[in-house]
Residue frames relative to the residue before (quaternion, step in Angstrom):
aa qw qx qy qz dx dy dz
X 1.0000 0.0000 0.0000 0.0000 0.00 0.00 0.00
X 0.2963 -0.7490 0.5701 0.1619 3.53 -0.98 0.92
X 0.1900 -0.7593 0.6136 0.1042 3.54 -1.18 0.68
X 0.5825 -0.5815 0.4379 0.3616 3.56 -1.15 0.64
X 0.4952 -0.6661 0.4734 0.2950 3.54 -0.98 0.89
X 0.4842 -0.6597 0.5010 0.2818 3.52 -1.19 0.65
X 0.2571 -0.7137 0.6268 0.1780 3.52 -1.32 0.48
X 0.1883 -0.7525 0.6231 0.1002 3.55 -0.86 1.01
X 0.1581 -0.8751 0.4533 0.0612 3.54 0.06 1.35
X 0.7921 0.1606 -0.1301 0.5743 3.61 1.19 -0.01
X 0.1428 0.7766 -0.5933 0.1562 3.52 -0.52 1.29
X 0.0995 -0.6812 0.7179 0.1034 3.50 -1.28 0.73
X 0.2643 -0.8408 0.4382 0.1767 3.55 0.18 1.28
X 0.6544 0.5343 -0.3390 0.4139 3.61 0.99 -0.67
X 0.5313 0.6242 -0.4074 0.4026 3.60 1.23 -0.29
X 0.4965 0.6692 -0.4251 0.3535 3.59 1.24 -0.38
X 0.5996 0.5887 -0.3504 0.4136 3.56 1.17 -0.56
X 0.6537 0.5256 -0.3125 0.4457 3.60 1.22 -0.35
X 0.5017 0.6814 -0.4339 0.3094 3.60 1.19 -0.36
X 0.8470 0.1906 -0.1447 0.4747 3.52 -1.02 0.88
X 0.6042 0.5320 -0.3672 0.4659 3.56 1.27 0.26
X 0.4340 -0.6697 0.5339 0.2795 3.55 -1.09 0.66
X 0.0471 -0.8555 0.5157 0.0061 3.57 -0.03 1.26
X 0.4549 -0.7358 0.4136 0.2839 3.58 1.29 -0.07
X 0.6588 0.5151 -0.3827 0.3927 3.52 -1.37 0.14
X 0.2863 -0.7828 0.5319 0.1497 3.54 -1.05 0.76
X 0.7158 0.3596 -0.2589 0.5398 3.63 1.23 0.24
X 0.6916 -0.4342 0.3823 0.4324 3.53 -1.39 0.16
X 0.6905 0.5089 -0.2926 0.4227 3.57 0.85 -0.99
X 0.6311 0.5028 -0.3395 0.4834 3.61 1.07 -0.61
X 0.6150 0.5270 -0.3358 0.4810 3.59 1.05 -0.77
X 0.6332 0.5619 -0.3405 0.4092 3.58 0.94 -0.86
X 0.5930 0.5711 -0.3789 0.4226 3.63 1.04 -0.65
X 0.6759 0.4748 -0.2926 0.4818 3.62 0.95 -0.83
X 0.6142 0.5366 -0.3379 0.4697 3.54 1.05 -0.76
X 0.6512 0.5064 -0.3193 0.4664 3.60 0.94 -0.79
X 0.6047 0.5522 -0.3706 0.4382 3.59 1.05 -0.66
X 0.6402 0.4951 -0.3208 0.4919 3.60 1.06 -0.71
X 0.6535 0.5206 -0.3229 0.4447 3.58 0.89 -0.90
X 0.6477 0.5714 -0.3130 0.3949 3.55 1.04 -0.72
X 0.7419 0.4115 -0.2319 0.4758 3.61 1.11 -0.54
X 0.4732 0.6912 -0.4443 0.3177 3.64 1.20 -0.11
X 0.0020 0.7291 -0.6822 -0.0550 3.49 -1.31 0.55
X 0.7287 -0.4437 0.2469 0.4595 3.62 -1.12 0.21
X 0.6635 0.5048 -0.3252 0.4463 3.60 0.92 -0.76
X 0.6619 0.4838 -0.3078 0.4828 3.61 0.92 -0.87
X 0.6552 0.5080 -0.3264 0.4539 3.59 0.91 -0.85
X 0.6480 0.5088 -0.3333 0.4584 3.60 0.94 -0.80
X 0.6625 0.5096 -0.3228 0.4440 3.60 0.85 -0.88
X 0.6891 0.4683 -0.2857 0.4734 3.58 0.90 -0.90
X 0.6684 0.5034 -0.3041 0.4554 3.56 0.94 -0.88
X 0.6326 0.5325 -0.3460 0.4434 3.59 0.93 -0.82
X 0.7039 0.4585 -0.2743 0.4681 3.58 0.84 -0.95
X 0.6698 0.4859 -0.3131 0.4660 3.60 1.00 -0.72
X 0.6445 0.4871 -0.3353 0.4847 3.61 0.97 -0.67
X 0.5900 0.5389 -0.3724 0.4721 3.59 1.12 -0.53
X 0.6223 0.5273 -0.3322 0.4735 3.57 1.02 -0.81
X 0.6535 0.5077 -0.3169 0.4634 3.59 0.96 -0.79
X 0.6414 0.5158 -0.3269 0.4644 3.58 0.95 -0.86
X 0.6596 0.5073 -0.3060 0.4625 3.57 0.98 -0.82
X 0.6684 0.4756 -0.2930 0.4911 3.61 1.24 -0.35
X 0.6152 -0.5743 0.3465 0.4144 3.63 1.25 0.09
X 0.4812 0.6487 -0.4448 0.3871 3.60 1.23 0.29
X 0.1796 -0.8152 0.5454 0.0753 3.57 -0.79 1.02
X 0.7866 0.1406 -0.0674 0.5974 3.58 1.23 -0.43
X 0.0932 -0.7996 0.5928 0.0237 3.53 -1.02 0.86
X 0.2681 -0.7204 0.6170 0.1686 3.55 -1.18 0.69
X 0.1127 -0.8182 0.5624 0.0397 3.59 -0.36 1.19
X 0.2547 -0.7724 0.5738 0.0958 3.53 -0.50 1.32
X 0.0225 -0.8852 0.4570 -0.0846 3.51 0.29 1.42
X 0.1121 0.8173 -0.5576 0.0924 3.57 -0.59 1.14
X 0.5551 0.5562 -0.4290 0.4455 3.64 1.17 0.08
X 0.0190 -0.8867 0.4603 -0.0403 3.53 0.45 1.31
X 0.8260 0.2663 -0.0660 0.4924 3.54 0.84 -1.05
X 0.6638 -0.4707 0.3856 0.4349 3.55 -1.31 -0.03
X 0.6523 -0.4809 0.3771 0.4484 3.62 -1.19 0.31
X 0.7358 0.3471 -0.2988 0.4989 3.53 -0.90 1.01
X 0.5530 -0.6665 0.3519 0.3551 3.56 1.28 -0.30
X 0.5167 0.6241 -0.4418 0.3851 3.60 1.19 -0.10
X 0.4847 -0.6570 0.4776 0.3245 3.62 -0.95 0.78
X 0.5140 -0.5816 0.5193 0.3575 3.56 -1.26 0.46
X 0.6912 -0.4580 0.3420 0.4422 3.57 -1.25 0.31
X 0.6972 0.2021 -0.1670 0.6673 3.54 1.17 -0.68
X 0.3578 -0.7956 0.4436 0.2055 3.56 -0.25 1.23
X 0.6800 0.4529 -0.2880 0.4996 3.58 1.27 -0.22
X 0.2779 0.8154 -0.4808 0.1637 3.59 1.26 0.27
X 0.6819 0.4773 -0.3002 0.4659 3.59 0.91 -0.85
X 0.6448 0.5028 -0.3250 0.4752 3.59 0.99 -0.78
X 0.6404 0.5202 -0.3253 0.4621 3.59 0.96 -0.84
X 0.6050 0.5607 -0.3562 0.4390 3.61 1.03 -0.68
X 0.6737 0.4806 -0.2888 0.4814 3.56 1.01 -0.81
X 0.6455 0.5098 -0.3300 0.4632 3.58 0.95 -0.80
X 0.6652 0.5011 -0.3088 0.4594 3.59 0.89 -0.88
X 0.6358 0.5294 -0.3337 0.4517 3.57 1.02 -0.78
X 0.6644 0.4937 -0.3101 0.4676 3.59 0.92 -0.86
X 0.6438 0.5229 -0.3155 0.4611 3.57 0.97 -0.82
X 0.6158 0.5822 -0.3380 0.4094 3.57 0.99 -0.86
X 0.7967 0.2947 -0.1407 0.5085 3.60 1.01 -0.76
X 0.5459 -0.6516 0.3860 0.3582 3.60 1.26 0.21
X 0.4304 0.6885 -0.4674 0.3497 3.61 1.07 0.69
X 0.3736 -0.6633 0.5934 0.2614 3.56 -1.05 0.78
X 0.1327 -0.8165 0.5615 0.0201 3.56 -0.91 0.99
X 0.1074 -0.7110 0.6896 0.0857 3.54 -1.03 0.93
X 0.1437 -0.8078 0.5694 0.0513 3.56 -0.28 1.28
X 0.1691 -0.8143 0.5541 0.0358 3.54 -0.32 1.34
X 0.1815 -0.8151 0.5431 0.0879 3.56 0.00 1.30
X 0.2128 -0.8598 0.4629 0.0339 3.51 -0.37 1.35
X 0.3273 -0.7299 0.5749 0.1721 3.52 -0.93 1.00
X 0.0825 0.7739 -0.6143 0.1296 3.58 -0.80 1.10
X 0.0049 0.8723 -0.4830 0.0758 3.59 -0.21 1.29
X 0.8096 0.1089 -0.0386 0.5755 3.60 1.12 -0.46
X 0.5459 -0.6431 0.4384 0.3101 3.58 -1.26 0.33
X 0.8092 -0.1105 0.0910 0.5698 3.58 1.16 -0.38
X 0.7250 -0.4087 0.3152 0.4561 3.53 -1.32 -0.02
X 0.7456 0.3170 -0.3077 0.4989 3.58 -1.23 0.49
X 0.5482 -0.6712 0.3674 0.3378 3.52 1.19 0.73
X 0.1086 0.8023 -0.5679 0.1485 3.56 0.96 0.93
X 0.4338 -0.7219 0.4658 0.2715 3.63 -0.68 0.99
X 0.5826 -0.5848 0.4281 0.3679 3.54 -1.18 0.53
X 0.4953 -0.6321 0.5148 0.3001 3.53 -1.21 0.65
X 0.7183 -0.4370 0.2904 0.4568 3.61 -1.19 0.22
X 0.7045 0.4456 -0.2941 0.4677 3.63 0.82 -0.85
X 0.6516 0.5344 -0.3148 0.4366 3.59 1.07 -0.72
X 0.5210 0.6558 -0.4264 0.3415 3.62 1.16 -0.39
X 0.6606 0.5022 -0.3318 0.4488 3.60 1.05 -0.58
X 0.5813 0.5661 -0.3723 0.4506 3.59 1.31 -0.11
X 0.7406 0.4851 -0.1989 0.4202 3.54 1.10 -0.80
X 0.3276 -0.7120 0.5907 0.1918 3.54 -1.24 0.69
X 0.6023 -0.5937 0.3452 0.4071 3.60 1.24 0.06
X 0.7893 -0.0492 0.0597 0.6091 3.57 0.86 -1.00
X 0.6182 -0.5575 0.3950 0.3886 3.55 -1.18 0.46
X 0.6360 0.5269 -0.3453 0.4458 3.61 1.01 -0.69
X 0.6333 0.5091 -0.3348 0.4772 3.60 1.04 -0.72
X 0.6315 0.5084 -0.3410 0.4760 3.59 0.98 -0.76
X 0.6717 0.5099 -0.3160 0.4347 3.62 0.82 -0.95
X 0.6529 0.5067 -0.3299 0.4561 3.60 0.91 -0.85
X 0.6685 0.4919 -0.3111 0.4631 3.60 0.93 -0.85
X 0.6568 0.5147 -0.3127 0.4539 3.60 0.93 -0.90
X 0.6558 0.5085 -0.3096 0.4642 3.57 0.97 -0.80
X 0.6364 0.5119 -0.3232 0.4780 3.56 1.04 -0.74
X 0.6309 0.5209 -0.3252 0.4743 3.60 1.03 -0.75
X 0.6511 0.5125 -0.3137 0.4637 3.56 0.96 -0.87
X 0.6278 0.5245 -0.3292 0.4716 3.60 1.06 -0.69
X 0.6093 0.5708 -0.3395 0.4333 3.58 1.04 -0.81
X 0.8013 0.2774 -0.1156 0.5174 3.58 0.95 -0.88
X 0.2816 0.8080 -0.4878 0.1729 3.59 1.21 0.30
X 0.7749 0.2997 -0.1629 0.5322 3.61 1.03 -0.71
X 0.3823 0.7870 -0.4324 0.2181 3.58 1.18 0.33
X 0.4258 -0.7360 0.4485 0.2754 3.61 1.19 -0.31
X 0.8338 0.1449 -0.0617 0.5292 3.59 0.21 -1.23
X 0.6590 0.4393 -0.3092 0.5265 3.60 1.28 0.24
X 0.0653 -0.7494 0.6587 0.0167 3.53 -0.99 0.99
X 0.1728 -0.7585 0.6158 0.1252 3.60 -0.89 0.86
X 0.0268 -0.7946 0.6057 -0.0298 3.52 -0.68 1.16
X 0.4774 -0.6580 0.5084 0.2839 3.54 -1.34 -0.03
X 0.0545 -0.7883 0.6106 0.0525 3.56 -1.23 0.42
X 0.2816 -0.6673 0.6634 0.1877 3.49 -1.31 0.65
X 0.4276 -0.7146 0.4574 0.3119 3.59 -0.46 1.04
X 0.7301 -0.2763 0.2440 0.5754 3.56 0.85 -1.02
X 0.6123 -0.5451 0.3958 0.4139 3.59 -1.20 0.26
X 0.6268 0.5191 -0.3625 0.4541 3.62 1.10 -0.35
X 0.7231 0.4566 -0.2478 0.4552 3.61 1.13 -0.59
X 0.7467 0.2747 -0.1817 0.5779 3.60 1.26 -0.28
X 0.4403 -0.7122 0.4743 0.2719 3.63 -0.63 1.04
X 0.6533 -0.5437 0.3632 0.3815 3.54 -1.15 0.69
X 0.6925 0.5039 -0.2959 0.4230 3.59 0.84 -0.91
X 0.6939 0.4781 -0.2680 0.4671 3.59 1.27 -0.39
X 0.4752 0.7142 -0.4261 0.2872 3.58 1.23 -0.32
X 0.6683 0.5101 -0.3076 0.4455 3.58 0.91 -0.88
X 0.6254 0.5402 -0.3426 0.4468 3.57 1.09 -0.69
X 0.6354 0.5059 -0.3320 0.4798 3.58 1.01 -0.75
X 0.6640 0.5223 -0.3127 0.4342 3.56 0.88 -0.93
X 0.7351 0.4365 -0.2252 0.4673 3.58 1.04 -0.78
X 0.4960 0.7166 -0.4148 0.2614 3.60 1.20 -0.37
X 0.7732 0.1040 -0.0325 0.6247 3.57 1.03 -0.87
X 0.1270 -0.8954 0.4178 0.0873 3.57 0.62 1.19
X 0.7255 0.4015 -0.2475 0.5011 3.61 1.18 -0.35
X 0.6105 0.5716 -0.3287 0.4388 3.57 1.29 0.01
X 0.6418 -0.4891 0.3996 0.4349 3.60 -1.23 0.22
X 0.1147 -0.7656 0.6308 0.0530 3.55 -1.19 0.68
X 0.0327 -0.8160 0.5766 -0.0260 3.59 -0.59 1.14
X 0.0188 -0.7959 0.6050 -0.0142 3.56 -1.22 0.51
X 0.4242 -0.6498 0.5653 0.2797 3.57 -1.06 0.79
X 0.0156 0.8145 -0.5764 0.0646 3.59 -0.78 1.01
X 0.8860 -0.0636 0.0600 0.4555 3.55 -1.01 0.96
X 0.1958 0.7948 -0.5460 0.1783 3.57 0.86 0.94
X 0.8002 0.1694 -0.0463 0.5735 3.57 1.03 -0.87
X 0.5657 -0.5922 0.4424 0.3654 3.64 -1.06 0.68
X 0.6207 0.5585 -0.3548 0.4205 3.60 1.00 -0.78
X 0.6085 0.5407 -0.3467 0.4660 3.61 1.09 -0.68
X 0.6734 0.4873 -0.3063 0.4641 3.58 0.89 -0.88
X 0.6554 0.5224 -0.3199 0.4417 3.58 0.92 -0.89
X 0.6557 0.5065 -0.3091 0.4668 3.57 0.99 -0.85
X 0.6533 0.5119 -0.3165 0.4594 3.59 0.97 -0.84
X 0.6553 0.5044 -0.3166 0.4647 3.58 0.94 -0.84
X 0.6631 0.5056 -0.3119 0.4554 3.57 0.94 -0.86
X 0.7207 0.4570 -0.2507 0.4570 3.61 0.96 -0.84
X 0.8344 0.2210 -0.0612 0.5012 3.57 0.92 -0.89
X 0.4363 -0.6999 0.4625 0.3255 3.59 1.20 -0.33
X 0.7082 0.3977 -0.2468 0.5285 3.61 1.28 0.19
X 0.5283 -0.5740 0.5047 0.3699 3.53 -1.26 0.33
X 0.6592 -0.4856 0.3652 0.4431 3.62 -1.17 0.24
X 0.6520 0.5136 -0.3313 0.4488 3.59 0.90 -0.85
X 0.6726 0.4834 -0.3047 0.4702 3.60 0.91 -0.87
X 0.6221 0.5321 -0.3408 0.4623 3.60 0.98 -0.78
X 0.6845 0.4714 -0.2768 0.4822 3.60 0.89 -0.90
X 0.6100 0.5387 -0.3550 0.4601 3.57 1.06 -0.61
X 0.6634 0.5071 -0.3111 0.4538 3.59 0.92 -0.85
X 0.6805 0.4673 -0.2790 0.4905 3.55 1.22 -0.52
X 0.5049 -0.6837 0.4012 0.3415 3.59 1.28 0.02
X 0.3374 0.7811 -0.4700 0.2347 3.57 1.17 0.52
X 0.7091 0.5008 -0.2838 0.4072 3.57 0.88 -0.93
X 0.2276 0.7378 -0.6049 0.1948 3.55 -0.94 1.00
X 0.6924 -0.4751 0.3114 0.4449 3.64 -1.16 0.12
X 0.6720 0.4695 -0.3278 0.4696 3.64 1.14 -0.23
X 0.6072 0.5870 -0.3319 0.4202 3.58 1.29 -0.09
X 0.1140 -0.7731 0.6218 0.0522 3.57 -1.06 0.84
X 0.2384 -0.7357 0.6214 0.1257 3.54 -0.92 1.01
X 0.2325 -0.7897 0.5567 0.1113 3.55 -0.64 1.12
X 0.7961 0.1972 -0.2482 0.5155 3.53 -0.88 1.16
X 0.1878 0.8116 -0.5449 0.0960 3.60 0.35 -1.23
X 0.2096 0.8421 -0.4717 0.1565 3.54 1.08 0.80
X 0.8010 0.2269 -0.0880 0.5469 3.58 0.87 -0.94
X 0.1531 0.8148 -0.5310 0.1753 3.56 0.28 1.33
X 0.3941 -0.6523 0.5857 0.2760 3.53 -1.28 0.48
X 0.6549 -0.4804 0.3784 0.4441 3.62 -1.19 0.22
X 0.6414 0.5157 -0.3341 0.4594 3.61 0.99 -0.71
X 0.6027 0.5446 -0.3534 0.4640 3.59 1.10 -0.69
X 0.6530 0.5223 -0.3074 0.4542 3.58 0.87 -0.96
X 0.6631 0.5073 -0.2941 0.4652 3.55 0.96 -0.91
X 0.6364 0.5324 -0.3230 0.4552 3.57 1.00 -0.80
X 0.6689 0.4940 -0.3010 0.4669 3.56 0.89 -0.90
X 0.6614 0.5075 -0.3075 0.4586 3.57 1.00 -0.84
X 0.6837 0.5003 -0.2978 0.4399 3.58 0.85 -0.90
X 0.6884 0.4864 -0.2803 0.4593 3.61 1.11 -0.62
X 0.4511 -0.6959 0.4496 0.3319 3.58 1.23 -0.29
X 0.3918 0.7465 -0.4581 0.2818 3.56 1.24 0.35
X 0.4140 -0.6711 0.5645 0.2439 3.52 -1.38 0.28
X 0.1786 -0.7344 0.6378 0.1482 3.56 -1.30 0.46
X 0.1948 -0.7603 0.6110 0.1039 3.56 -0.94 0.95
X 0.1747 -0.7693 0.6101 0.0739 3.53 -0.65 1.20
X 0.1278 -0.7706 0.6218 0.0566 3.56 -1.12 0.73
X 0.1411 -0.8835 0.4326 0.1109 3.58 0.68 1.13
X 0.6909 0.4650 -0.3253 0.4479 3.65 0.82 -0.81
X 0.6573 0.4742 -0.3293 0.4844 3.61 0.97 -0.65
X 0.6454 0.5200 -0.3349 0.4482 3.59 0.92 -0.79
X 0.6369 0.4854 -0.3190 0.5069 3.58 1.18 -0.55
X 0.6710 0.5190 -0.3024 0.4346 3.60 0.87 -1.00
X 0.7520 0.3786 -0.2023 0.5002 3.61 1.01 -0.80
X 0.4300 -0.7224 0.4412 0.3139 3.59 1.32 0.13
X 0.2335 0.8031 -0.5124 0.1946 3.56 1.05 0.80
X 0.5360 -0.5661 0.4472 0.4385 3.55 0.89 -1.01
X 0.5036 -0.6361 0.5019 0.2997 3.55 -1.35 -0.12
X 0.3871 -0.7504 0.4946 0.2061 3.54 -0.71 1.10
X 0.5254 -0.6609 0.4482 0.2936 3.62 -1.14 0.68
X 0.0840 -0.8673 0.4878 0.0528 3.59 0.62 1.11
X 0.6835 0.4833 -0.3002 0.4573 3.59 0.90 -0.87
X 0.6405 0.5115 -0.3272 0.4701 3.58 0.97 -0.79
X 0.6339 0.5245 -0.3289 0.4635 3.59 0.98 -0.78
X 0.6628 0.5015 -0.3036 0.4658 3.55 0.85 -0.96
X 0.6679 0.5112 -0.3027 0.4482 3.56 0.95 -0.86
X 0.6680 0.4816 -0.2985 0.4824 3.60 1.15 -0.53
X 0.5859 -0.5973 0.3658 0.4075 3.59 1.28 -0.07
X 0.4493 0.6710 -0.4689 0.3578 3.59 1.22 0.32
X 0.3594 -0.6894 0.5842 0.2329 3.56 -1.01 0.84
X 0.2182 -0.7821 0.5766 0.0912 3.59 -0.91 0.99
X 0.0242 -0.7712 0.6359 0.0156 3.53 -1.08 0.81
X 0.3964 -0.7307 0.5181 0.2011 3.57 -1.32 0.09
X 0.0312 -0.7935 0.6072 0.0252 3.53 -1.23 0.60
X 0.4465 -0.6841 0.5059 0.2768 3.57 -1.23 0.43
X 0.2535 -0.8294 0.4729 0.1559 3.60 1.35 -0.11
X 0.8572 0.0266 -0.0011 0.5143 3.64 -0.38 -1.17
X 0.3829 -0.7618 0.4510 0.2639 3.60 1.30 0.00
X 0.2270 0.7532 -0.5601 0.2598 3.54 1.04 0.82
X 0.7412 0.0895 -0.0564 0.6629 3.53 1.26 -0.64
X 0.0535 -0.7531 0.6529 0.0614 3.55 -1.03 0.79
X 0.4281 0.6523 -0.4952 0.3822 3.52 0.14 1.33
X 0.2476 -0.8232 0.4919 0.1384 3.60 -0.04 1.26
X 0.5522 0.5683 -0.4094 0.4522 3.61 1.17 -0.34
X 0.6584 0.5044 -0.2976 0.4728 3.57 0.97 -0.88
X 0.6408 0.5136 -0.3292 0.4661 3.60 0.93 -0.86
X 0.6855 0.4919 -0.3029 0.4431 3.59 0.80 -0.94
X 0.6680 0.4859 -0.3121 0.4693 3.59 0.89 -0.86
X 0.6178 0.5791 -0.3481 0.4022 3.57 1.04 -0.76
X 0.5566 0.5890 -0.4012 0.4269 3.62 1.10 -0.57
X 0.7066 0.4368 -0.2519 0.4964 3.56 0.87 -0.95
X 0.6742 0.5131 -0.3054 0.4346 3.60 0.88 -0.90
X 0.6495 0.4990 -0.3183 0.4774 3.57 1.00 -0.83
X 0.6332 0.5204 -0.3385 0.4622 3.59 0.99 -0.76
X 0.6114 0.5407 -0.3532 0.4573 3.61 1.02 -0.69
X 0.6561 0.5168 -0.3170 0.4495 3.57 0.96 -0.87
X 0.6942 0.4750 -0.2752 0.4656 3.59 1.00 -0.79
X 0.7940 0.3583 -0.1576 0.4651 3.55 0.85 -1.01
X 0.3558 -0.7236 0.5136 0.2933 3.60 1.12 -0.54
X 0.6495 0.4866 -0.3004 0.5011 3.59 1.22 0.39
X 0.3264 -0.7342 0.5652 0.1870 3.57 -1.07 0.82
X 0.7905 0.4067 -0.2326 0.3945 3.54 -1.31 0.31
X 0.3335 0.7419 -0.5252 0.2501 3.64 1.03 0.55
X 0.7722 0.2101 -0.1056 0.5902 3.58 1.15 -0.70
X 0.2981 -0.7417 0.5743 0.1763 3.59 -0.82 0.93
X 0.6465 -0.5048 0.3901 0.4183 3.56 -1.25 0.31
X 0.6441 0.5253 -0.3343 0.4444 3.61 0.93 -0.81
X 0.6516 0.5058 -0.3214 0.4651 3.57 0.96 -0.82
X 0.6900 0.4821 -0.2903 0.4553 3.58 0.92 -0.84
X 0.5860 0.5435 -0.3816 0.4644 3.62 1.09 -0.56
X 0.6655 0.4983 -0.3119 0.4600 3.59 0.93 -0.85
X 0.6196 0.5470 -0.3286 0.4571 3.58 0.99 -0.90
X 0.7579 0.4333 -0.2033 0.4434 3.56 0.84 -1.07
X 0.7649 0.3591 -0.1828 0.5026 3.62 1.18 -0.41
X 0.8501 0.2158 -0.1365 0.4606 3.57 -0.21 -1.24
X 0.6383 0.5077 -0.3500 0.4607 3.62 0.95 -0.70
X 0.6279 0.5355 -0.3237 0.4628 3.56 1.11 -0.69
X 0.6191 0.5288 -0.3431 0.4684 3.59 0.96 -0.81
X 0.6626 0.5112 -0.3120 0.4497 3.58 0.88 -0.90
X 0.6356 0.5416 -0.3180 0.4490 3.59 1.00 -0.81
X 0.7234 0.4281 -0.2293 0.4907 3.57 1.13 -0.69
X 0.5733 -0.6314 0.3667 0.3717 3.59 1.25 0.12
X 0.5543 0.5861 -0.3969 0.4378 3.58 1.24 0.40
X 0.5840 -0.5644 0.4537 0.3667 3.56 -1.20 0.56
X 0.4284 -0.7214 0.4689 0.2761 3.65 -0.56 1.06
X 0.5746 0.6048 -0.3880 0.3918 3.62 1.09 -0.51
X 0.5671 0.6069 -0.3898 0.3977 3.60 1.13 -0.47
X 0.5914 0.5991 -0.3735 0.3897 3.58 1.07 -0.69
X 0.7675 0.3261 -0.1866 0.5194 3.57 0.84 -0.93
X 0.6478 0.5106 -0.3122 0.4714 3.60 1.28 -0.12
X 0.8594 0.1410 -0.0571 0.4882 3.53 -0.47 -1.28
X 0.7547 0.4168 -0.2194 0.4566 3.60 1.01 -0.71
X 0.4076 0.7472 -0.4627 0.2482 3.62 1.23 -0.10
X 0.1919 -0.7842 0.5835 0.0883 3.56 -1.18 0.64
X 0.3587 -0.7072 0.5657 0.2262 3.55 -1.32 0.31
X 0.3732 -0.6842 0.5762 0.2460 3.53 -1.31 0.42
X 0.5424 -0.6453 0.4353 0.3162 3.53 -1.01 0.84
X 0.4008 -0.6982 0.5302 0.2659 3.59 -0.89 0.88
X 0.7914 0.3565 -0.2391 0.4352 3.54 -1.17 0.56
X 0.3790 0.7314 -0.4897 0.2857 3.58 1.24 0.25
X 0.4738 -0.6687 0.4885 0.2995 3.56 -0.89 0.87
X 0.6289 0.5445 -0.3479 0.4323 3.60 1.06 -0.62
X 0.7301 0.4256 -0.2272 0.4840 3.57 1.10 -0.69
X 0.4096 0.7248 -0.4692 0.2947 3.59 1.26 -0.08
X 0.8446 0.1366 -0.1314 0.5007 3.57 -0.72 1.12
X 0.5376 0.6399 -0.4029 0.3731 3.58 1.29 -0.16
X 0.2483 -0.7557 0.5870 0.1505 3.57 -1.07 0.80
X 0.7531 0.2170 -0.1513 0.6024 3.60 1.24 -0.31
X 0.3180 -0.8079 0.4591 0.1884 3.62 -0.17 1.23
X 0.5510 0.6249 -0.4166 0.3639 3.59 1.06 -0.48
X 0.7015 0.4657 -0.2728 0.4654 3.58 1.05 -0.73
X 0.7757 0.3782 -0.1775 0.4730 3.62 1.18 -0.34
X 0.6741 0.5396 -0.3146 0.3942 3.59 0.95 -0.79
X 0.1634 -0.7211 0.6525 0.1660 3.49 -1.42 0.17
X 0.7224 -0.4200 0.3124 0.4518 3.56 -1.27 0.07
X 0.6057 0.5847 -0.3524 0.4086 3.57 1.11 -0.62
X 0.6550 0.5241 -0.3137 0.4449 3.61 1.23 -0.34
X 0.5144 0.6339 -0.4232 0.3930 3.61 1.24 -0.07
X 0.4356 -0.6695 0.5366 0.2723 3.57 -0.95 0.90
X 0.4304 -0.7286 0.4553 0.2767 3.65 -0.53 1.06
X 0.5260 -0.5917 0.4932 0.3605 3.60 -1.03 0.64
X 0.5996 -0.6261 0.3644 0.3402 3.55 -0.95 0.93
X 0.7042 0.4989 -0.2665 0.4292 3.58 1.08 -0.75
X 0.6879 0.4685 -0.2757 0.4808 3.59 1.25 -0.14
X 0.2325 -0.7479 0.6105 0.1182 3.57 -1.04 0.85
X 0.3741 -0.7536 0.4862 0.2363 3.62 -0.37 1.18
X 0.6398 0.5438 -0.3338 0.4283 3.60 1.00 -0.73
X 0.6497 0.4944 -0.3123 0.4856 3.56 1.01 -0.82
X 0.6223 0.5648 -0.3407 0.4216 3.56 1.02 -0.80
X 0.6569 0.5008 -0.3124 0.4690 3.58 0.96 -0.83
X 0.6647 0.5027 -0.3042 0.4615 3.57 0.93 -0.87
X 0.6548 0.5121 -0.3142 0.4585 3.56 0.96 -0.86
X 0.6431 0.5208 -0.3274 0.4561 3.59 0.98 -0.81
X 0.6599 0.5144 -0.3119 0.4502 3.55 0.86 -0.94
X 0.6635 0.5081 -0.3070 0.4554 3.59 0.94 -0.86
X 0.6727 0.4952 -0.3072 0.4560 3.58 0.90 -0.91
X 0.6730 0.4937 -0.3041 0.4592 3.59 0.91 -0.88
X 0.6428 0.5100 -0.3365 0.4620 3.60 0.94 -0.79
X 0.6394 0.5293 -0.3325 0.4477 3.59 0.99 -0.78
X 0.6392 0.5245 -0.3217 0.4614 3.58 1.05 -0.74
X 0.7198 0.4543 -0.2659 0.4526 3.57 0.79 -1.01
X 0.5502 0.5823 -0.4061 0.4397 3.57 1.17 -0.33
X 0.7079 0.4478 -0.2549 0.4830 3.60 1.15 -0.57
X 0.5967 0.5983 -0.3707 0.3855 3.58 1.12 -0.58
């Protein structure tokens, strides 16, 4: 029996280098310092090697399409590479190498915080300097891959702290027919800073800028007010939950049932790639809701399959029919985890996916180890 392929709607592929390492710190912000250390040493070759191996790991887990939230655009210090799309091309080539559909979400990142705090040394390679410069580059990148088929170039607002209010509408309009994603309300500190600076929550600020629409996906949306939930529902927007990352970074638990009730389409992402297992991500939506509500059965297996597959494909700008068609996968017969199971979503793991014929799991592990070791030698 074939199953619809999963969509990983939010990935920072270079974060895979942090898995299994003691990075220290007791908050998201302390973890971010170590993540920035990795971001600071990447070049196109290192990024390609890590992305190729990580996307192969995703394919081996039954993922057919990934949304890469891409903001490491330039060389260290902020100067463009000779080919200004070198880092984006590295990601596209990596996805193509392993047969992964890629929604490359070119991310606008212009400042370090509210009150126009300037970017730090490592953040300079994230920034194009102005929103118009970012838009021109993103549009040129989209033109480069306009006929690519398995590649969609979309836009992203890194966060309300990284893009000034007056520039939000420009980002939203830059690629008007493409997916638009944005980190929203991942941490209480982000919300508090936004309220102090603007008098509005991030969702309300983005609403005033005209960001929310059926092509927009809010990533995380962990700490929302009831008005925020209603705004997202009324606009037809999507929310991408990343349960394993939100747990690993102590972010909190997103209001999945309230969002669904408001008419918000929910999707899933692996984000920091601490875990690449879409079965685990899907089950976590229900399990986290049980922890919050004290009630079982808020999400059925059928609902979670849709969240993890076809709704995710739509969020990334791909035809949802591809998930159950060309990208479908099989589960290995005889798995001890599936013994006696009538619904595989509640029992399977990524290890139960039959590997695509063109991928060698052993090579994938070796390639990942080599790429990660090369990165940490530079950190």
